[in-house]
C-alpha positions in Angstrom: 0.1 -0.2 0.1 1.3 3.2 -0.9 2.4 5.5 2.3 1.4 9.6 2.0 4.0 12.0 3.3 2.9 15.6 3.9 5.7 18.2 3.9 4.7 21.2 5.5 6.7 24.0 3.7 7.6 23.2 0.1 10.6 25.4 -0.5 14.0 24.9 -1.3 14.2 21.6 0.5 11.1 20.6 0.3 10.5 20.9 -3.0 13.3 19.1 -4.6 12.5 16.5 -1.6 8.7 15.7 -2.9 10.5 14.9 -6.1 12.4 12.4 -4.8 10.2 10.9 -2.6 7.8 10.9 -5.8 10.2 8.9 -7.6 10.5 6.5 -4.5 6.6 5.2 -4.8 5.6 8.0 -2.1 2.1 9.6 -2.2 3.2 12.9 -1.9 1.3 17.0 -1.0 2.6 19.7 0.4 2.5 23.5 1.7 3.0 26.7 0.6 2.0 30.0 2.3 0.3 31.3 -0.7 -3.0 30.3 -2.8 -0.9 32.0 -5.8 1.8 29.5 -4.8 -0.5 26.6 -4.5 -1.6 27.2 -8.0 1.7 27.6 -9.8 3.4 24.5 -8.4 0.0 22.5 -8.8 0.8 23.4 -12.8 3.8 21.9 -12.0 2.4 18.6 -10.8 2.6 19.4 -6.9 -0.4 18.4 -4.9 0.4 21.5 -3.3 -2.3 23.4 -0.5 -2.5 26.6 0.8 -1.6 27.3 4.6 -0.6 29.9 6.7 0.7 29.5 10.3 1.3 32.7 12.3 0.9 33.8 16.1 -2.9 34.4 15.5 -3.8 30.7 13.7 -3.4 29.3 10.9 -5.5 30.1 8.1 -5.8 27.4 4.6 -6.2 23.7 3.9 -4.7 22.4 7.1 -7.0 19.3 7.0 -6.6 18.7 3.4 -3.1 18.9 4.1 -2.9 16.7 7.2 -5.6 14.0 6.1 -4.6 10.4 5.0 -0.9 11.6 6.1 1.1 8.7 7.2 4.4 10.4 7.6 4.7 14.6 8.6 7.8 16.3 7.5 8.0 19.7 8.8 10.2 22.1 7.4 8.9 26.1 8.5 11.6 28.7 8.2 11.9 29.7 11.4 12.2 33.5 10.2 14.8 34.1 13.5 17.3 35.2 12.2 16.0 38.5 11.2 15.1 39.8 14.4 11.1 40.4 13.4 10.4 39.4 16.7 8.6 36.4 15.7 7.1 34.0 17.7 8.1 30.7 16.7 6.8 28.7 19.4 3.3 29.9 19.7 3.2 29.2 15.4 4.4 25.8 16.0 2.2 25.3 19.0 -0.7 26.1 16.5 0.4 23.5 14.2 0.9 20.9 16.8 -2.8 21.2 18.4 -3.9 20.8 14.4 -1.6 18.2 14.5 -3.3 16.5 17.4 -6.5 16.7 15.6 -5.9 14.5 13.0 -4.4 11.2 12.3 -0.7 11.7 12.1 1.0 9.9 14.2 4.9 10.0 12.4 7.1 13.4 12.0 10.0 14.9 11.2 11.0 18.2 12.6 13.5 19.8 10.7 15.4 21.8 13.5 18.9 23.2 13.5 22.3 23.2 15.1 21.6 26.4 16.6 19.9 24.9 19.4 23.8 24.8 20.4 25.8 27.3 21.8 29.4 27.9 20.1 30.6 27.7 24.6 29.4 24.1 24.4 32.8 23.3 22.1 32.7 19.7 20.1 28.8 18.5 21.0 27.0 14.9 19.4 23.3 14.1 20.2 24.4 13.0 23.2 25.1 16.9 24.8 21.8 18.5 25.8 21.3 21.4 24.0 22.2 24.9 26.1 21.0 27.8 23.5 21.7 31.4 24.8 20.5 33.1 21.6 16.5 34.2 21.6 16.7 32.1 17.7 18.0 29.0 20.0 16.1 28.9 22.8 12.7 29.1 20.4 14.2 26.1 18.1 14.9 24.2 21.3 12.0 24.9 22.8 9.8 23.7 19.5 11.9 20.5 19.3 10.3 19.9 23.5 6.8 20.4 22.2 6.8 17.7 19.8 9.2 15.5 21.8 6.9 15.4 24.8 3.3 15.8 22.9 1.7 12.3 23.7 0.8 9.7 20.6 3.3 11.2 18.3 6.6 9.5 17.5 9.1 12.5 16.6 11.8 12.8 14.9 14.4 16.0 15.1 17.0 16.4 12.6 19.5 19.4 13.2 20.7 20.6 9.8 24.0 22.6 10.3 24.6 25.5 7.1 22.9 24.3 4.3 24.4 25.1 1.1 23.5 23.5 -2.8 21.7 24.7 -5.5 21.3 28.8 -5.4 23.0 29.1 -2.0 26.6 29.5 -1.6 28.1 31.4 1.1 30.6 31.9 -0.1 29.1 34.7 -2.5 27.8 36.6 0.1 31.1 36.9 1.8 33.6 37.7 -1.3 35.5 40.9 -0.7 33.8 41.0 2.8 37.1 42.8 5.3 38.0 41.6 9.2 35.0 38.9 9.4 34.8 37.4 13.0 35.2 34.0 13.8 37.9 33.3 11.6 39.0 30.4 13.7 35.8 28.8 13.9 34.7 25.4 12.4 32.1 25.2 9.8 29.2 23.3 10.3 27.9 23.2 6.8 25.7 20.2 5.0 24.8 20.1 1.5 21.1 19.5 0.3 21.8 16.8 -1.4 22.9 14.9 1.8 19.5 16.4 3.7 17.2 14.7 1.4 19.4 11.2 1.6 19.0 11.5 5.4 15.2 12.4 5.8 15.0 9.4 2.8 16.5 7.3 4.9 14.6 8.1 8.2 11.7 6.8 6.4 12.6 3.6 4.8 14.1 3.0 8.0 11.5 3.8 10.3 13.4 5.5 12.6 11.1 7.5 14.8 11.6 8.5 18.0 16.0 10.1 17.1 17.3 12.9 17.3 19.9 13.4 14.2 22.9 16.4 14.2 23.1 16.4 10.2 26.2 17.9 9.5 29.3 17.0 6.9 32.1 15.5 9.2 34.6 17.4 7.9 35.4 20.9 9.5 38.1 23.1 8.3 38.6 26.5 9.7 36.0 29.4 8.3 38.7 31.4 7.5 40.3 28.9 5.6 37.2 27.3 3.9 35.7 30.4 2.3 38.9 32.2 1.4 39.3 28.3 -0.7 36.0 28.8 -1.8 35.6 32.3 -3.3 38.9 32.0 -5.1 37.3 28.8 -7.1 34.8 31.0 -8.0 37.0 33.3 -9.1 35.5 36.1 -6.6 37.8 38.0 -4.3 38.3 36.5 -0.9 37.2 38.1 2.1 39.3 38.8 5.1 39.5 37.7 9.0 40.0 39.5 11.9 42.6 38.6 14.4 41.1 36.2 17.0 42.0 34.8 20.3 43.2 31.2 19.9 41.3 30.4 23.1 38.1 31.1 21.8 35.4 28.7 22.3 33.7 27.5 18.8 31.1 25.0 18.4 31.5 22.3 16.4 28.5 19.3 15.8 29.3 15.9 14.8 26.6 12.7 14.9 27.2 9.7 16.3 23.7 8.4 15.5 23.7 9.3 11.7 26.1 6.1 11.4 24.9 4.0 14.4 20.5 4.3 14.1 21.0 4.8 9.9 24.4 3.6 8.9 24.5 6.6 6.8 27.6 8.0 5.2 27.6 11.4 3.5 27.8 11.5 -0.3 28.5 15.1 -1.2 31.9 17.0 -0.1 31.2 20.8 1.4 
């Protein structure tokens, strides 16, 4: 019997993931934030529904999206980096309430390595996140909301910095001067590995787990972006001198190997 997967957030990651899942034989549907976006995706063969989640509640076709869903993937950008004062926790509480009114029981919640603070240094899934930023604290609260919700089996996937497709952070750092944190390790992951990991969780029914999804290569930020800008023929950035005893986080995964037996496919 064909399994149905619903993706909340058919964006930069959700759309190519939907294509991949469809090729594997799953029935796939997903949400975008406007009727116009839904209509455009429908023209391109997506089963798309308009769903807008805000602090005030949910507008749109949330019941249709969740109906007859075997697996739910949540990949809603928190929008916390822009300092808009957004209450991501309240938004996701509204979504959780809608999920609890549906028959959905298995969830993949896309989170971020931002739940770990720099002061924690080297971390794996065994380390309890200790966020200090507002964004990190909200992300962690949302994780706990879903983990502690009775009747749901939630797997948390904490992605590092996302690269691939149109996303190449080296382009935005080219030519910039005196950038901070040059000694920090990069914690990145390519979109292809993101998709592969999400697919493996489904294939192996690996629910109720936490995965740090970060490429195991961690070059220094200064070395990495100077090299990448040169490869693109752009002016390399420069980095300010940093104290050698500064602590930076380096995020690794034990669970990707031990639970999924996953090996990364794309070099950063």
